[in-house]
C-alpha positions as CSV (number, residue, x, y, z in Angstrom):
1,M,-2.9,-16.6,2.7
2,D,0.9,-16.9,3.6
3,E,2.8,-14.8,5.8
4,F,5.0,-13.3,2.9
5,A,1.5,-12.1,0.9
6,E,0.2,-10.9,4.5
7,Q,3.3,-8.7,4.8
8,V,3.1,-7.6,1.3
9,I,-0.4,-6.5,1.3
10,A,0.1,-4.8,5.0
11,R,2.7,-3.0,3.6
12,I,0.7,-2.0,0.5
13,R,-2.1,-0.8,2.8
14,A,0.1,1.3,5.0
15,A,1.8,2.9,1.7
16,R,-1.9,4.0,0.4
17,R,-2.7,5.3,3.8
18,A,0.4,7.4,4.1
19,L,-0.1,8.4,0.4
20,G,-3.7,9.9,1.3
21,E,-2.4,11.4,4.1
22,A,0.6,13.2,2.3
23,A,-1.5,14.1,-0.9
24,G,-3.4,16.7,1.5
25,S,0.1,18.0,2.4
26,P,1.5,21.0,0.6
27,D,5.2,18.9,0.7
28,S,5.8,17.4,-2.5
29,F,8.7,15.5,-1.2
30,A,6.4,13.7,1.4
31,V,4.2,12.9,-1.5
32,Q,7.1,11.7,-3.8
33,E,8.3,9.8,-0.8
34,T,5.2,8.3,-0.3
35,L,4.4,7.3,-3.6
36,D,8.0,5.7,-4.0
37,E,7.3,3.2,-0.9
38,L,3.8,2.1,-2.6
39,E,5.2,1.7,-6.0
40,D,8.1,-0.4,-4.3
41,A,5.6,-2.7,-2.3
42,L,3.4,-2.9,-5.2
43,R,6.4,-4.5,-7.4
44,C,7.3,-6.7,-4.5
45,A,3.6,-8.1,-4.7
46,R,4.0,-8.6,-8.2
47,D,7.3,-10.4,-8.4
48,G,5.9,-12.8,-5.7
49,G,2.8,-13.4,-7.5
50,V,0.6,-11.9,-4.7
51,E,-2.9,-10.5,-5.8
52,V,-3.3,-6.9,-4.7
53,P,-7.0,-6.1,-3.4
54,P,-8.2,-3.0,-5.1
55,V,-8.5,0.3,-3.2
56,G,-11.2,0.8,-0.9
57,G,-12.4,-2.9,-2.2
58,D,-10.3,-4.8,0.2
59,D,-11.4,-6.6,3.5
60,E,-9.7,-4.0,5.8
61,A,-12.9,-2.3,6.6
62,M,-14.6,-5.6,7.5
63,R,-12.3,-6.4,10.5
64,G,-13.8,-3.3,12.5
């Protein structure tokens, strides 16, 4: 995997985590902001031809 793909996937993982944390918050602005970041990161991946690992199905947990 090249450096660009690694950076995009790291950005997606971070956005997914942030969205999960924001989802438990009563602050709807925080949810919208993190959702916007995730959508932007996914768009970047799509435009760059980066295959995105599914939620909960990536190898991040295996790094332990």
